C-alpha positions as CSV (number, residue, x, y, z in Angstrom):
1,M,17.4,-0.1,-10.0
2,A,15.8,-0.4,-6.5
3,G,13.3,-3.1,-6.1
4,K,9.6,-2.5,-5.5
5,V,8.7,-1.7,-1.9
6,M,6.4,-4.3,-0.5
7,F,3.7,-3.2,1.9
8,Q,1.6,-5.3,4.3
9,E,-1.2,-4.9,6.8
10,F,0.0,-4.4,10.4
11,A,-2.1,-4.8,13.6
12,G,-0.7,-2.1,15.8
13,S,-2.4,1.1,17.0
14,K,-5.5,2.6,15.3
15,I,-3.3,4.4,12.8
16,W,-2.6,1.1,11.0
17,N,-6.2,0.8,10.1
18,H,-5.5,3.6,7.6
19,F,-2.0,2.6,6.4
20,K,0.0,-0.4,5.3
21,C,3.5,-0.8,6.6
22,S,6.5,-1.7,4.4
23,V,8.3,-5.0,5.2
24,C,11.4,-3.0,6.3
25,G,9.3,-1.0,8.7
26,K,10.5,2.4,7.5
27,L,7.6,3.4,5.1
28,A,3.8,3.5,5.3
29,E,1.3,3.6,2.4
30,C,-2.0,5.4,2.9
31,N,-4.9,3.1,2.1
32,S,-7.0,6.0,0.7
33,C,-4.6,7.9,-1.5
34,K,-1.6,5.5,-1.7
35,K,0.8,8.2,-0.7
36,V,4.0,6.8,0.8
37,L,5.3,8.4,4.0
38,K,8.3,7.8,6.3
39,C,7.7,6.1,9.7
40,E,11.3,5.3,10.7
41,G,11.8,4.3,14.3
42,G,8.1,3.6,14.8
43,S,7.2,7.3,14.6
44,T,3.6,7.8,13.5
45,K,3.4,11.6,13.8
46,G,3.7,12.1,10.1
47,L,0.9,9.5,9.5
48,H,-1.4,11.3,11.9
49,N,-0.7,14.7,10.2
50,H,-1.4,13.2,6.8
51,L,-4.8,11.8,7.9
52,K,-5.8,15.1,9.5
53,S,-4.7,17.4,6.7
54,Q,-5.6,15.2,3.6
55,H,-8.5,13.1,4.8
56,Q,-9.9,15.1,7.8
57,I,-9.4,12.2,10.1
58,D,-8.1,13.0,13.6
59,L,-7.5,9.8,15.5
60,L,-5.9,11.6,18.4
61,K,-9.4,13.0,19.3
62,R,-11.1,9.6,19.5
63,S,-12.4,8.6,22.9
64,N,-10.1,6.8,25.3
65,I,-12.6,4.0,25.6
66,E,-12.5,3.3,21.9
67,E,-8.7,3.5,21.8
68,S,-8.3,1.1,24.7
69,A,-10.9,-1.5,23.6
70,I,-9.6,-5.1,23.7
71,S,-9.0,-6.4,20.2
72,H,-8.2,-9.8,18.8
73,T,-5.9,-8.1,16.3
74,C,-3.5,-6.9,19.0
75,A,-4.6,-3.2,19.3
76,V,-2.2,-1.3,21.5
77,R,-3.8,-0.4,24.9
78,K,-3.2,3.1,26.3
79,L,-2.3,3.5,29.9
80,D,-5.8,4.7,30.6
81,Y,-7.1,1.2,29.9
82,Y,-5.2,-0.2,32.9
83,M,-6.0,2.8,35.1
84,N,-9.7,2.5,34.4
85,D,-9.8,-1.2,35.4
86,A,-12.0,-1.3,38.5
87,S,-11.4,-5.0,39.4
88,L,-10.0,-5.8,42.8
89,P,-6.5,-7.0,41.6
90,A,-6.1,-3.9,39.4
91,V,-7.1,-1.5,42.2
92,L,-4.7,-3.1,44.7
93,A,-1.9,-3.1,42.1
94,R,-2.4,0.6,41.4
95,M,-2.5,1.6,45.0
96,T,0.6,-0.4,45.9
97,A,2.6,0.4,42.8
98,C,1.5,4.0,42.1
99,D,0.6,5.2,45.6
100,G,3.2,3.3,47.5
101,L,0.8,1.7,50.0
102,S,2.0,-1.4,51.7
103,F,0.2,-4.7,51.6
104,N,-0.2,-4.6,55.4
105,I,-2.2,-1.3,55.4
106,F,-5.0,-2.9,53.5
107,T,-5.5,-5.3,56.4
108,T,-5.2,-2.9,59.3
109,S,-6.8,0.4,58.1
110,M,-10.6,0.5,58.4
111,D,-10.6,4.0,56.9
112,L,-9.1,2.3,53.8
113,R,-11.2,-0.9,53.8
114,K,-14.6,0.9,54.2
115,P,-14.5,3.0,51.0
116,L,-13.2,0.1,49.0
117,A,-16.0,-2.1,50.4
118,A,-18.5,0.6,49.4
119,L,-17.2,0.2,45.8
120,G,-18.2,-3.5,46.0
121,L,-14.6,-4.7,46.5
122,S,-14.2,-7.5,49.1
123,L,-10.6,-7.2,50.4
124,P,-8.7,-10.2,51.7
125,R,-8.0,-9.9,55.4
126,S,-4.4,-11.2,55.3
127,V,-1.3,-9.7,53.8
128,V,-0.7,-12.8,51.8
129,G,-4.2,-12.5,50.3
130,I,-3.5,-8.9,49.3
131,R,-0.1,-9.8,47.8
132,D,-1.7,-12.7,45.8
133,Q,-4.3,-10.3,44.3
134,V,-1.5,-7.9,43.1
135,L,0.6,-10.8,41.7
136,K,-2.5,-12.1,40.0
137,Y,-2.9,-8.8,38.2
138,G,0.7,-8.8,37.2
139,Q,0.4,-12.2,35.7
140,Q,-2.7,-11.1,33.8
141,L,-0.8,-8.2,32.2
142,S,2.2,-10.5,31.4
143,Q,-0.1,-12.9,29.6
144,D,-1.8,-10.1,27.7
145,I,1.6,-8.7,26.5
146,T,2.8,-12.3,25.6
147,R,-0.4,-12.9,23.5
148,N,0.0,-9.5,21.7
149,L,3.7,-10.1,21.0
150,S,2.9,-13.5,19.7
151,I,0.4,-12.1,17.2
152,I,2.9,-9.4,16.0
153,K,5.7,-12.0,15.8
154,S,3.5,-14.3,13.7
155,K,3.2,-11.5,11.1
156,G,7.0,-11.5,10.5
157,Q,7.7,-8.4,12.5
158,Y,10.9,-7.8,14.5
159,F,11.5,-6.0,17.7
160,S,14.0,-3.5,19.3
161,L,14.9,-3.0,22.9
162,T,15.7,-0.1,25.2
163,L,17.5,-0.8,28.5
164,D,18.2,1.3,31.6
165,E,19.7,0.5,34.9
166,W,18.1,1.7,38.1
167,T,19.3,1.6,41.7
168,S,16.8,1.6,44.6
169,L,17.2,3.5,47.9
170,Q,18.4,0.2,49.4
171,N,21.2,0.2,46.8
172,K,19.7,-2.7,45.0
173,R,20.4,-2.7,41.2
174,Y,17.8,-3.5,38.5
175,L,17.7,-3.7,34.8
176,N,14.5,-2.2,33.1
177,I,13.6,-3.7,29.7
178,N,11.3,-2.1,27.1
179,I,10.4,-3.9,23.9
180,H,9.5,-1.8,20.8
181,G,7.8,-2.4,17.5
182,I,6.1,-0.3,14.9
183,G,3.8,2.1,16.7
184,F,4.0,0.5,20.1
185,F,6.1,-0.5,23.1
186,W,5.7,-2.4,26.3
187,N,7.6,-2.5,29.5
188,L,8.6,-6.0,30.5
189,G,9.6,-5.1,34.0
190,L,12.6,-4.9,36.2
191,V,15.2,-7.7,36.6
192,R,17.5,-7.8,39.7
193,I,21.2,-7.3,39.0
194,K,23.6,-9.1,41.4
195,G,27.3,-8.8,41.4
196,R,29.5,-7.6,38.4
197,F,27.3,-6.7,35.5
198,S,29.4,-7.8,32.5
199,S,28.1,-7.7,28.9
200,E,27.7,-11.5,29.1
201,A,25.6,-11.2,32.3
202,C,23.5,-8.5,30.6
203,S,22.9,-10.6,27.6
204,K,21.8,-13.6,29.7
205,I,19.4,-11.5,31.8
206,I,17.8,-10.1,28.6
207,S,17.5,-13.5,26.9
208,L,15.8,-15.1,30.0
209,K,13.4,-12.2,30.4
210,L,12.4,-12.2,26.7
211,K,11.8,-16.0,26.8
212,E,9.1,-15.3,29.5
213,F,7.2,-13.4,26.8
214,G,7.9,-15.8,23.9
215,I,10.6,-13.7,22.3
216,E,14.0,-15.1,21.2
217,F,16.8,-12.6,21.8
218,E,19.0,-14.0,19.0
219,T,16.4,-14.1,16.2
220,D,13.5,-11.7,17.1
221,V,15.5,-8.6,18.1
222,I,17.3,-6.4,15.6
223,S,18.5,-3.5,17.7
224,I,19.2,-2.4,21.3
225,T,19.6,1.1,22.9
226,T,21.1,1.1,26.4
227,Q,22.3,3.4,29.1
228,T,23.3,0.7,31.5
229,G,26.6,0.5,33.3
230,V,27.7,-2.7,31.6
231,Q,31.3,-3.5,32.4
């Protein structure tokens, strides 16, 4: 006879305010009617459908501001949260990463500096100063992700990874690493690949990157999906 399924509270996206997640991560129990639903692979579509049809709760229509509010219980932030950040480091990071603007143009273009100044943003006058602001924002996001992963890890949750290899126009190779949990995922950034990319080299790169975010490759990760050209 199969053992009783154990459910526990999980601090992920807003959906988990209405469900408890099984220890195995494959089932969810509704807090209101105790109905058990499947949520394999972190999919919460069935949970949203249940709330909407059975309890007239449509979380997908809630405001972006509410969804992206900072929470001490590790609420998942939507991309809109970061795009709406109007601080100087965030604006510079978006304009360089999303719009492809160089650090140098912020120091030489008065047509660019004037509207930003009108928004109350005081731009550094050197390329190094612009670069430092962008790096500052990157460090802020890394610390935020590390803090959230630590909270999830402390609750006994495990993680999975998806990997993909990318080659730039300059023929430089990079490994992209995403970390997944129940109802969320974060991108941990690109890691430069140099030389022959064996399975041992891939494992080392992953392990070092995960350690930056407080995650142990050997004990905290239970699955990996990859499309990399590992030799």
